[in-house]
PADRENVO-758934 format. One line per field, with one value per residue (C-alpha): residue number from 1; x, y, z; residue in one letter. Coordinates in nm, 3 decimals. Example, Ala and Ser with C-alpha at 12.3 -4.5 7.8 and 13.67 -1.06 7.14 Angstrom:
// PADRENVO-758934
num: (1; 2)
east: (1.230; 1.367)
north: (-0.450; -0.106)
up: (0.780; 0.714)
residu: (a; s)
***
This chain:
// PADRENVO-758934
num: (1; 2; 3; 4; 5; 6; 7; 8; 9; 10; 11; 12; 13; 14; 15; 16; 17; 18; 19; 20; 21; 22; 23; 24; 25; 26; 27; 28; 29; 30; 31; 32; 33; 34; 35; 36; 37; 38; 39; 40; 41; 42; 43; 44; 45; 46; 47; 48; 49; 50; 51; 52; 53; 54; 55; 56; 57; 58; 59; 60; 61; 62; 63; 64; 65; 66; 67; 68; 69; 70; 71; 72; 73; 74; 75; 76; 77; 78; 79; 80; 81; 82; 83; 84; 85; 86; 87; 88; 89; 90; 91; 92; 93; 94; 95; 96; 97; 98; 99; 100; 101; 102; 103; 104; 105; 106; 107; 108; 109; 110; 111; 112; 113; 114; 115; 116; 117; 118; 119; 120; 121; 122; 123; 124; 125; 126; 127; 128; 129; 130; 131; 132; 133; 134; 135; 136; 137; 138; 139; 140; 141; 142; 143; 144; 145; 146; 147; 148; 149; 150; 151; 152; 153; 154; 155; 156; 157; 158; 159; 160; 161; 162; 163; 164; 165; 166; 167; 168; 169; 170; 171; 172; 173; 174; 175; 176; 177; 178; 179; 180; 181; 182; 183; 184; 185; 186; 187; 188; 189; 190; 191; 192; 193; 194; 195; 196; 197; 198; 199; 200; 201; 202; 203; 204; 205; 206; 207; 208; 209; 210; 211; 212; 213; 214; 215; 216; 217; 218; 219; 220; 221; 222; 223; 224; 225; 226; 227; 228; 229; 230; 231; 232; 233; 234; 235; 236; 237; 238; 239; 240; 241; 242; 243; 244; 245; 246; 247; 248; 249; 250; 251; 252; 253; 254; 255; 256; 257; 258; 259; 260; 261; 262; 263; 264; 265; 266; 267; 268; 269; 270; 271; 272; 273; 274; 275; 276; 277; 278; 279; 280; 281; 282; 283; 284; 285; 286; 287; 288; 289; 290; 291; 292; 293; 294; 295; 296; 297; 298; 299; 300; 301; 302; 303; 304; 305; 306; 307; 308; 309; 310; 311; 312; 313; 314; 315; 316; 317; 318; 319; 320; 321; 322; 323; 324; 325; 326; 327; 328; 329; 330; 331; 332; 333; 334; 335; 336; 337; 338; 339; 340; 341; 342; 343; 344; 345; 346; 347; 348; 349; 350; 351; 352; 353; 354; 355; 356; 357; 358; 359; 360; 361; 362; 363; 364; 365; 366; 367; 368; 369; 370; 371; 372; 373; 374; 375; 376; 377; 378; 379; 380; 381; 382; 383; 384; 385; 386; 387; 388; 389; 390; 391; 392; 393; 394; 395; 396; 397; 398; 399; 400; 401; 402; 403; 404; 405; 406; 407; 408; 409; 410; 411; 412; 413; 414; 415; 416; 417; 418; 419; 420; 421; 422; 423; 424; 425; 426; 427; 428; 429; 430; 431; 432; 433; 434; 435; 436; 437; 438; 439; 440; 441; 442; 443; 444; 445; 446; 447; 448; 449; 450; 451; 452; 453; 454; 455; 456; 457; 458; 459; 460; 461; 462; 463; 464; 465; 466; 467; 468; 469; 470; 471; 472; 473; 474; 475; 476; 477; 478; 479; 480; 481; 482; 483; 484; 485; 486; 487; 488; 489; 490; 491; 492; 493; 494; 495; 496; 497; 498; 499; 500; 501; 502; 503; 504; 505; 506; 507; 508; 509; 510; 511; 512; 513; 514; 515; 516; 517; 518; 519; 520; 521; 522; 523; 524; 525; 526; 527; 528; 529; 530; 531; 532; 533; 534; 535; 536; 537; 538; 539; 540; 541; 542; 543; 544; 545; 546; 547; 548; 549; 550; 551; 552; 553; 554; 555; 556; 557; 558; 559; 560; 561; 562; 563; 564; 565)
east: (7.252; 6.931; 6.935; 7.270; 7.041; 6.915; 7.286; 7.233; 7.042; 7.320; 7.628; 7.426; 7.377; 7.764; 7.887; 8.177; 8.323; 8.347; 8.510; 8.724; 8.836; 8.806; 9.097; 9.320; 9.318; 9.376; 9.692; 9.811; 9.813; 9.979; 10.225; 10.318; 10.344; 10.511; 10.763; 10.872; 10.886; 11.125; 11.324; 11.360; 11.479; 11.712; 11.861; 11.938; 12.043; 12.282; 12.399; 12.490; 12.662; 12.911; 13.001; 13.086; 12.826; 12.726; 12.372; 12.218; 12.141; 11.963; 11.650; 11.581; 11.639; 11.451; 11.154; 11.216; 11.176; 10.890; 10.677; 10.786; 10.647; 10.333; 10.256; 10.298; 10.066; 9.814; 9.778; 9.748; 9.491; 9.325; 9.248; 9.147; 8.893; 8.805; 8.714; 8.533; 8.309; 8.234; 8.159; 7.948; 7.747; 7.724; 7.579; 7.279; 7.236; 7.178; 6.946; 6.752; 6.682; 6.572; 6.337; 6.196; 6.147; 6.010; 5.707; 5.621; 5.343; 5.372; 5.202; 5.461; 5.720; 5.665; 5.752; 6.117; 6.268; 6.481; 6.815; 6.758; 6.625; 6.994; 7.179; 6.996; 7.096; 7.479; 7.617; 7.436; 7.492; 7.872; 7.907; 7.807; 8.132; 8.260; 8.105; 8.298; 8.607; 8.706; 8.536; 8.441; 8.698; 8.985; 8.793; 8.816; 9.146; 9.260; 9.091; 9.185; 9.545; 9.546; 9.445; 9.707; 9.959; 9.821; 9.866; 10.250; 10.320; 10.164; 10.425; 10.678; 10.538; 10.233; 10.170; 10.293; 10.016; 9.729; 9.850; 9.878; 9.479; 9.333; 9.508; 9.410; 9.068; 9.045; 9.188; 8.971; 8.622; 8.579; 8.761; 8.535; 8.191; 8.324; 8.434; 8.105; 7.872; 8.099; 8.035; 7.677; 7.602; 7.911; 7.819; 7.405; 7.513; 7.757; 7.537; 7.260; 7.445; 7.611; 7.232; 7.147; 7.400; 7.352; 6.949; 7.064; 7.301; 7.018; 6.784; 7.017; 7.040; 6.676; 6.606; 6.890; 6.654; 6.416; 6.670; 6.869; 6.511; 6.437; 6.789; 6.799; 7.173; 7.310; 7.029; 7.123; 7.516; 7.422; 7.248; 7.481; 7.771; 7.595; 7.551; 7.929; 7.994; 7.752; 7.935; 8.302; 8.252; 8.025; 8.390; 8.599; 8.401; 8.472; 8.856; 8.845; 8.695; 8.935; 9.192; 9.095; 9.083; 9.451; 9.571; 9.390; 9.548; 9.910; 9.868; 9.725; 10.003; 10.275; 10.144; 10.148; 10.529; 10.589; 10.429; 10.580; 10.974; 10.866; 10.760; 11.024; 11.315; 11.287; 11.197; 11.526; 11.753; 11.599; 11.702; 11.389; 11.347; 11.644; 11.704; 11.627; 11.325; 11.213; 11.296; 11.080; 10.771; 10.831; 10.800; 10.540; 10.334; 10.359; 10.286; 9.998; 9.846; 9.871; 9.561; 9.351; 9.415; 9.156; 8.897; 8.894; 8.883; 8.607; 8.452; 8.418; 8.261; 8.009; 7.768; 7.793; 7.705; 7.437; 7.267; 7.283; 7.172; 6.885; 6.760; 6.810; 6.581; 6.343; 6.287; 6.318; 6.047; 5.782; 5.496; 5.344; 5.006; 4.935; 4.962; 4.959; 4.675; 4.694; 4.551; 4.564; 4.356; 4.430; 4.361; 4.227; 4.440; 4.188; 3.844; 3.676; 3.855; 3.580; 3.616; 3.271; 3.246; 3.617; 3.696; 4.031; 4.165; 4.498; 4.628; 4.516; 4.629; 4.788; 4.462; 4.276; 4.120; 4.121; 4.091; 3.864; 4.003; 3.820; 3.410; 3.201; 3.381; 3.261; 3.413; 3.367; 3.596; 3.520; 3.842; 3.987; 3.837; 4.065; 3.949; 4.038; 4.051; 4.033; 4.130; 4.300; 4.614; 4.564; 4.214; 4.352; 4.375; 4.724; 4.548; 4.318; 4.589; 4.784; 4.469; 4.435; 4.791; 4.743; 5.034; 4.766; 4.414; 4.119; 3.976; 3.636; 3.503; 3.695; 3.897; 3.854; 4.011; 3.820; 3.575; 3.887; 3.931; 4.309; 4.275; 4.321; 4.548; 4.919; 5.041; 5.293; 5.024; 4.805; 5.090; 5.158; 4.829; 4.818; 5.131; 5.223; 5.413; 5.449; 5.527; 5.845; 5.935; 6.303; 6.534; 6.809; 7.180; 7.242; 7.168; 6.793; 6.818; 6.848; 6.600; 6.366; 6.444; 6.278; 5.974; 6.008; 6.329; 6.297; 6.223; 6.377; 6.540; 6.167; 5.935; 6.159; 6.183; 5.777; 5.768; 5.982; 5.774; 5.426; 5.567; 5.691; 6.055; 6.184; 6.296; 6.510; 6.667; 6.773; 6.943; 7.159; 7.530; 7.446; 7.120; 6.973; 7.280; 7.294; 7.378; 7.099; 7.303; 7.258; 6.894; 6.839; 7.050; 7.106; 6.709; 6.475; 6.191; 5.978; 6.202; 6.260; 5.891; 5.854; 6.123; 5.903; 5.580; 5.777; 5.884; 5.571; 5.430; 5.697; 5.508; 5.231; 4.977; 4.641; 4.581; 4.806; 4.807; 4.888; 4.983; 5.032; 5.212; 5.274; 5.422; 5.697; 5.624; 5.624; 5.252; 5.400; 5.515; 5.169; 4.969; 5.169; 5.198; 4.825; 4.739; 4.995; 4.844; 4.596; 4.810; 5.079; 4.839; 4.731; 4.342; 4.433; 4.237; 4.375; 4.328; 4.487; 4.512; 4.631; 4.574; 4.649; 4.392; 4.244; 4.252; 3.903; 3.907; 4.159; 4.007; 3.634; 3.522; 3.625; 3.548; 3.649; 3.764; 3.591; 3.511; 3.648; 3.383; 3.415; 3.152; 3.122; 3.187; 2.974; 3.006; 3.266; 3.263; 3.340; 3.595; 3.794; 3.769)
north: (4.583; 4.781; 4.692; 4.918; 5.213; 5.242; 5.321; 5.673; 5.881; 5.789; 5.899; 6.171; 6.283; 6.205; 6.338; 6.586; 6.343; 6.063; 6.349; 6.410; 6.078; 6.014; 6.307; 6.144; 5.816; 6.004; 6.137; 5.828; 5.681; 5.981; 5.978; 5.626; 5.610; 5.920; 5.783; 5.477; 5.630; 5.907; 5.612; 5.459; 5.757; 5.848; 5.503; 5.437; 5.800; 5.801; 5.433; 5.602; 5.860; 5.689; 5.505; 5.884; 6.024; 6.358; 6.392; 6.624; 6.451; 6.733; 6.752; 6.414; 6.328; 6.594; 6.499; 6.152; 6.327; 6.486; 6.197; 6.013; 6.204; 6.327; 5.967; 5.922; 6.193; 6.113; 5.707; 5.816; 6.064; 5.844; 5.594; 5.795; 5.994; 5.690; 5.471; 5.732; 5.815; 5.442; 5.453; 5.784; 5.559; 5.242; 5.468; 5.605; 5.330; 5.148; 5.433; 5.395; 5.039; 5.095; 5.344; 5.149; 4.848; 5.081; 5.180; 4.785; 4.638; 4.381; 4.113; 4.252; 4.218; 3.851; 3.740; 3.773; 3.590; 3.793; 3.644; 3.745; 4.107; 4.148; 3.999; 4.269; 4.527; 4.406; 4.128; 4.292; 4.648; 4.540; 4.389; 4.723; 4.894; 4.678; 4.912; 5.252; 5.124; 4.810; 4.900; 5.259; 5.428; 5.192; 5.193; 5.579; 5.624; 5.383; 5.533; 5.870; 5.780; 5.560; 5.829; 6.072; 5.796; 5.701; 6.035; 6.067; 5.736; 5.878; 6.146; 5.877; 5.528; 5.587; 5.238; 5.122; 5.362; 5.211; 4.877; 4.979; 5.173; 4.847; 4.653; 4.887; 4.909; 4.500; 4.513; 4.736; 4.703; 4.376; 4.158; 4.277; 4.270; 3.913; 3.866; 4.007; 3.786; 3.456; 3.615; 3.669; 3.298; 3.223; 3.606; 3.534; 3.198; 3.329; 3.615; 3.376; 3.137; 3.401; 3.535; 3.151; 3.132; 3.477; 3.349; 2.983; 3.167; 3.389; 3.057; 2.862; 3.126; 3.217; 2.836; 2.709; 2.579; 2.430; 2.252; 2.143; 2.018; 1.812; 1.702; 1.832; 1.977; 1.733; 1.810; 2.166; 2.153; 1.954; 2.202; 2.481; 2.255; 2.246; 2.609; 2.642; 2.382; 2.607; 2.926; 2.811; 2.662; 2.992; 3.203; 2.934; 3.009; 3.357; 3.334; 3.130; 3.382; 3.639; 3.426; 3.398; 3.799; 3.829; 3.592; 3.789; 4.126; 3.976; 3.861; 4.243; 4.415; 4.162; 4.241; 4.641; 4.562; 4.382; 4.584; 4.869; 4.735; 4.592; 4.966; 5.140; 4.989; 5.019; 5.387; 5.421; 5.283; 5.525; 5.786; 5.946; 5.849; 5.836; 5.493; 5.642; 5.777; 5.442; 5.256; 5.515; 5.464; 5.109; 5.117; 5.389; 5.108; 4.813; 5.030; 5.188; 4.826; 4.784; 4.991; 4.728; 4.465; 4.570; 4.618; 4.222; 4.140; 4.386; 4.250; 3.900; 4.037; 4.230; 3.884; 3.933; 4.317; 4.270; 4.020; 4.213; 4.526; 4.309; 4.213; 4.556; 4.669; 4.443; 4.575; 4.960; 4.911; 4.745; 4.948; 4.958; 4.856; 5.186; 5.527; 5.854; 6.081; 6.363; 6.582; 6.458; 6.540; 6.705; 6.441; 6.576; 6.539; 6.259; 6.122; 5.791; 5.496; 5.328; 5.040; 4.975; 4.701; 4.609; 4.303; 4.156; 3.848; 3.745; 3.695; 3.341; 3.048; 2.805; 2.615; 2.942; 2.992; 3.351; 3.271; 3.552; 3.683; 3.943; 3.962; 4.309; 4.360; 4.651; 4.850; 5.186; 5.279; 5.598; 5.831; 5.670; 5.356; 5.038; 4.752; 4.385; 4.150; 3.769; 3.508; 3.174; 3.207; 3.240; 3.420; 3.749; 3.980; 4.065; 4.153; 4.386; 4.536; 4.603; 4.770; 5.021; 5.062; 5.136; 4.882; 4.723; 4.872; 4.629; 4.514; 4.658; 4.882; 5.178; 5.241; 5.617; 5.823; 6.140; 6.071; 6.098; 5.761; 5.645; 5.665; 6.015; 6.085; 6.104; 5.796; 5.960; 6.124; 5.843; 5.705; 5.999; 5.899; 5.553; 5.392; 4.975; 4.813; 4.468; 4.140; 4.165; 4.526; 4.521; 4.706; 4.860; 4.870; 5.194; 5.284; 5.346; 5.728; 5.665; 5.332; 5.607; 5.911; 5.671; 5.744; 6.143; 6.255; 6.610; 6.430; 6.600; 6.426; 6.526; 6.364; 6.051; 5.964; 6.047; 5.788; 5.525; 5.602; 5.531; 5.194; 5.171; 5.123; 5.451; 5.314; 5.053; 5.298; 5.514; 5.263; 5.207; 5.393; 5.534; 5.594; 5.700; 5.590; 5.297; 5.034; 4.818; 4.535; 4.343; 4.321; 4.434; 4.165; 4.378; 4.359; 4.118; 4.033; 4.233; 4.530; 4.508; 4.494; 4.812; 5.009; 4.938; 5.083; 5.378; 5.447; 5.422; 5.648; 5.937; 5.918; 6.183; 5.910; 5.942; 5.536; 5.257; 4.946; 4.641; 4.309; 4.036; 4.274; 4.012; 3.736; 3.572; 3.680; 3.508; 3.475; 3.767; 4.015; 3.978; 4.054; 4.364; 4.487; 4.485; 4.607; 4.936; 4.946; 5.197; 5.426; 5.433; 5.499; 5.812; 5.820; 5.737; 5.460; 5.136; 4.831; 4.539; 4.166; 3.922; 3.549; 3.634; 3.618; 3.961; 4.106; 4.252; 4.634; 4.590; 4.674; 4.836; 4.586; 4.268; 4.073; 3.774; 3.759; 3.388; 3.283; 3.613; 3.836; 4.008; 3.895; 4.103; 3.963; 4.153; 4.000; 4.025; 3.615; 3.608; 3.854; 3.660; 3.345)
up: (17.921; 18.046; 18.413; 18.421; 18.322; 18.689; 18.740; 18.566; 18.794; 19.051; 18.827; 18.718; 19.084; 19.159; 18.815; 18.977; 19.184; 18.885; 18.639; 18.919; 18.937; 18.597; 18.567; 18.823; 18.649; 18.325; 18.479; 18.625; 18.299; 18.094; 18.394; 18.344; 18.012; 17.959; 18.242; 18.040; 17.706; 17.864; 18.031; 17.691; 17.544; 17.844; 17.876; 17.524; 17.464; 17.771; 17.620; 17.262; 17.439; 17.634; 17.298; 17.152; 17.130; 17.295; 17.494; 17.725; 18.047; 18.203; 18.052; 18.034; 18.390; 18.463; 18.311; 18.473; 18.801; 18.734; 18.595; 18.834; 19.110; 18.895; 18.899; 19.273; 19.334; 19.063; 19.166; 19.512; 19.412; 19.164; 19.460; 19.699; 19.505; 19.250; 19.580; 19.775; 19.435; 19.451; 19.766; 19.756; 19.448; 19.630; 19.947; 19.689; 19.555; 19.909; 19.979; 19.672; 19.721; 20.095; 19.986; 19.750; 19.985; 20.263; 20.052; 19.975; 20.153; 20.401; 20.145; 19.873; 20.097; 20.193; 19.786; 19.948; 20.176; 20.466; 20.326; 19.945; 20.087; 20.253; 19.973; 19.735; 20.011; 20.040; 19.758; 19.492; 19.565; 19.594; 19.314; 19.112; 19.213; 18.938; 18.651; 18.702; 18.943; 18.656; 18.343; 18.275; 18.395; 18.296; 17.961; 17.935; 18.034; 17.775; 17.500; 17.560; 17.610; 17.352; 17.116; 17.244; 17.135; 16.826; 16.713; 16.891; 16.655; 16.370; 16.366; 16.325; 16.189; 16.062; 15.989; 16.370; 16.473; 16.255; 16.401; 16.729; 16.714; 16.603; 16.868; 17.161; 16.989; 16.974; 17.365; 17.506; 17.342; 17.090; 17.360; 17.687; 17.481; 17.354; 17.761; 17.875; 17.667; 17.829; 18.145; 18.189; 18.261; 18.556; 18.650; 18.710; 18.877; 19.123; 19.226; 19.245; 19.522; 19.674; 19.737; 19.802; 20.091; 20.252; 20.313; 20.392; 20.673; 20.793; 20.789; 21.007; 21.218; 21.284; 21.283; 21.496; 21.778; 21.590; 21.348; 21.634; 21.807; 21.481; 21.435; 21.073; 21.090; 20.835; 20.575; 20.657; 20.652; 20.304; 20.119; 20.234; 20.102; 19.778; 19.768; 19.830; 19.556; 19.331; 19.424; 19.375; 19.021; 18.928; 19.040; 18.856; 18.530; 18.593; 18.674; 18.351; 18.129; 18.283; 18.211; 17.820; 17.837; 17.963; 17.744; 17.431; 17.597; 17.574; 17.190; 17.125; 17.345; 17.139; 16.772; 16.856; 16.983; 16.682; 16.464; 16.575; 16.531; 16.203; 16.036; 16.331; 16.243; 15.879; 15.951; 16.150; 15.896; 15.673; 15.857; 15.980; 16.345; 16.597; 16.792; 17.167; 17.065; 16.899; 17.230; 17.412; 17.214; 17.264; 17.594; 17.576; 17.370; 17.586; 17.928; 17.788; 17.750; 18.130; 18.135; 17.948; 18.255; 18.492; 18.182; 18.155; 18.482; 18.488; 18.179; 18.338; 18.659; 18.450; 18.402; 18.821; 18.791; 18.527; 18.702; 19.028; 18.899; 18.772; 19.114; 19.221; 18.933; 19.023; 19.420; 19.272; 18.996; 19.187; 19.222; 19.580; 19.632; 19.841; 19.647; 19.776; 19.729; 19.428; 19.699; 20.072; 20.342; 20.667; 20.983; 21.289; 21.610; 21.762; 21.650; 21.597; 21.505; 21.234; 21.006; 20.808; 20.550; 20.548; 20.364; 20.291; 20.098; 20.014; 19.651; 19.475; 19.567; 19.310; 19.293; 19.259; 19.592; 19.719; 20.125; 20.267; 20.595; 20.670; 20.543; 20.586; 20.898; 21.096; 21.391; 21.584; 21.840; 22.045; 22.158; 22.462; 22.461; 22.497; 22.267; 22.296; 21.972; 22.032; 21.858; 21.742; 21.545; 21.165; 21.249; 21.096; 21.418; 21.267; 20.925; 21.088; 21.240; 20.922; 20.829; 21.104; 21.086; 20.721; 20.662; 20.374; 20.211; 20.217; 19.898; 19.961; 20.280; 20.446; 20.714; 20.892; 21.147; 21.313; 20.933; 20.717; 20.490; 20.504; 20.144; 20.096; 20.350; 20.343; 20.512; 20.687; 20.840; 20.902; 21.075; 21.315; 21.474; 21.497; 21.681; 21.699; 21.977; 21.828; 21.977; 21.794; 21.818; 21.786; 22.069; 21.802; 21.917; 22.093; 22.423; 22.600; 22.481; 22.101; 22.156; 22.322; 22.057; 21.776; 21.942; 21.921; 21.777; 21.997; 22.312; 22.592; 22.924; 23.131; 22.840; 22.836; 23.187; 23.172; 22.911; 23.144; 23.439; 23.221; 23.162; 23.464; 23.368; 23.540; 23.862; 23.720; 23.428; 23.709; 23.929; 23.637; 23.649; 23.324; 23.356; 22.982; 22.834; 22.931; 22.648; 22.550; 22.375; 22.062; 22.024; 22.377; 22.525; 22.838; 22.952; 23.049; 22.848; 23.034; 23.057; 22.694; 22.594; 22.873; 22.666; 22.354; 22.524; 22.633; 22.280; 22.139; 22.436; 22.323; 21.971; 21.924; 21.816; 21.948; 21.885; 22.041; 21.853; 22.054; 21.881; 22.086; 22.362; 22.643; 22.410; 22.551; 22.911; 23.166; 23.367; 23.616; 23.364; 23.176; 23.455; 23.582; 23.183; 23.128; 23.485; 23.433; 23.088; 23.160; 23.349; 23.095; 22.758; 22.950; 22.795; 22.447; 22.234; 22.241; 22.000; 22.182; 21.977; 22.224; 22.317; 22.649; 22.930; 23.033; 23.397; 23.512; 23.364; 23.154; 22.798; 22.777; 22.504; 22.388; 22.044; 21.904; 21.552; 21.441; 21.073; 20.889; 21.152; 21.455; 21.727; 22.091; 22.413; 22.632; 23.003; 23.237; 23.246; 22.845; 22.927; 23.213; 23.005)
residu: (m; k; n; l; l; l; l; l; p; l; y; a; r; r; k; s; g; l; l; l; a; l; f; c; a; l; a; t; v; a; a; g; v; g; l; l; g; v; s; g; w; f; l; t; g; a; a; l; a; g; a; g; g; v; f; n; l; f; a; p; s; a; l; v; r; g; l; s; f; l; r; i; v; s; r; y; a; d; r; v; v; g; h; s; a; t; l; r; l; l; a; d; l; r; a; t; v; f; s; a; l; i; r; l; t; p; r; q; l; a; r; y; r; s; g; d; l; v; a; r; m; t; g; d; v; d; a; l; d; t; v; f; l; f; v; l; a; p; l; a; t; a; v; l; a; g; a; v; l; t; a; v; l; g; m; w; v; p; a; a; a; l; a; f; a; l; a; l; l; t; a; c; v; v; v; p; l; w; l; l; r; a; a; r; k; p; g; a; a; a; q; e; s; a; a; g; l; r; a; a; t; l; d; a; v; d; g; h; a; d; m; v; a; l; h; a; q; a; q; t; a; e; h; f; e; r; l; c; e; a; s; a; l; a; r; r; s; q; a; r; v; a; a; r; g; q; w; f; l; q; v; a; a; g; v; s; v; l; a; l; l; w; f; g; l; g; t; h; e; a; g; q; i; e; g; p; v; l; v; g; l; l; l; a; v; i; g; i; f; e; v; a; g; p; i; m; r; g; a; s; r; m; g; s; a; i; s; a; a; g; r; i; r; e; v; v; q; c; e; p; d; m; q; e; p; a; s; p; h; a; l; p; q; s; g; v; l; e; l; s; g; v; s; f; f; y; p; a; r; g; d; g; g; s; p; r; v; l; d; q; l; d; l; r; i; e; p; g; e; r; v; a; i; l; g; a; s; g; a; g; k; s; t; l; l; h; l; i; l; r; l; e; d; p; q; a; g; h; v; r; f; g; g; c; d; a; r; t; c; a; q; a; d; w; h; r; r; i; a; l; l; s; q; d; a; p; i; f; l; g; t; l; r; t; n; l; l; i; g; d; p; d; a; d; d; a; r; l; w; s; a; l; d; a; a; r; l; g; d; f; v; r; g; l; p; e; g; l; d; t; w; a; g; e; t; g; s; q; l; s; a; g; q; a; r; r; l; c; l; a; r; a; l; l; s; p; a; a; v; i; v; l; d; e; p; t; a; g; l; d; a; a; a; e; a; d; f; f; k; d; m; e; r; a; v; r; g; r; t; v; v; l; a; t; h; a; a; l; p; q; g; a; v; d; r; c; y; v; l; r; d; a; g; l; h; e; l; s; s; a; a; a; i; l; a)
***
């Protein structure tokens, strides 16, 4: 249950909406139970009056109409306010999870599969709507309404009131606690299988080409079918737990009704309670047990909610490897980018080895210089760029900009000085304008066109009917690969960064588009410092210096022939 404590700060933030939802739910229950009780009293009294008695029809008929109207209004308000509060809670929780994820380094995120992260952001968060809608709110309303009805019963039939209170307490507290224990294992299995299904779906989509090429469709389908069977089994187990809860609920309601009849009829024979009042109380008792129905369904789902909360808590409480300094130093607008004595290695493998990717590496880049880093795949080029971007910190050595160590300044300031264009830079769903404004939200149209012209995409965009407001499509589907890459370059150029880091910027481009990209790079960056990691053959004059990363160290290629090679 301690996993659910992460919801308390969110509940405190939304307490006004939750209290209003609780008030509406309580009004709905009070109106419903009161309507049943008054109706029973009214119908019974009217029947007895027809047999020769005298009965005032106006007061009970007015109460029936008033309670009916109140129930309609309060039920509608309960649905609107309750679901609104729950959706806001889920939105807050998603923002909390995303904020926790965004603080982690790539090395920490590598522990999770992409589908697992999606499952934590969607399925696990959605599972927590059970806690308020189906457990806390019904439980609070049942206890409060039950206390009022117990007091009313105690005025006429004290013994029945005691039996009713014990039965309601059993149905609303004892049985749900038992169901909660019974539902933990199938709930955890349901949540894990749902996460596995999401991960398998994303893996199949991402690796569809390889899967078809390797004729692995059958194995993938079998794996997915096993996950589906596990999910169905867990859901059936949850349904059985909920069914047992409903059975106990009916038993508790039956015991309360029998107790009221047993003691109430004796009280009626003694002349201490009228028949219409006894019938009204009987229907009120039956009506209040309807409130416990959602509690049983919620208790059967609490296993999933607890498991989901645990998976979310694991992410939220994960401390990032890189911490902000207590008193960050101010960064200059421009300066020398320097790596001195930098060493980096990944966590130890199962055999105890710690692969050292970079070892005592030194690099100094003057403002406005263009430097290329070559090397085989896996040599550590991306790791080196991660250190420059301060997505990771080295285990030894220093990364400095303008003489300021990366560890002593705010990460936001560092990222304003150094921008990235990676090989898989995304085109977001939206227009060309919205994609460009990610680089600088305050840029006007003149700056947007200037960046597009620098990336040699301005003429193309001007030829489009809607210009900057042209829809880019899903992942840039309305653009060619070269155009999408140039749009990402324009977005990077819009940032105020003094250093542009390019990670395989021409990956996936044909030879002609690659040559054009490097040809235009010098004019596009407009004197900014450039760090380029690539496998591509660089044309003459594309960079000022070229290094090859080999055996965890940098080796400069000083001759023009080596650069062209």
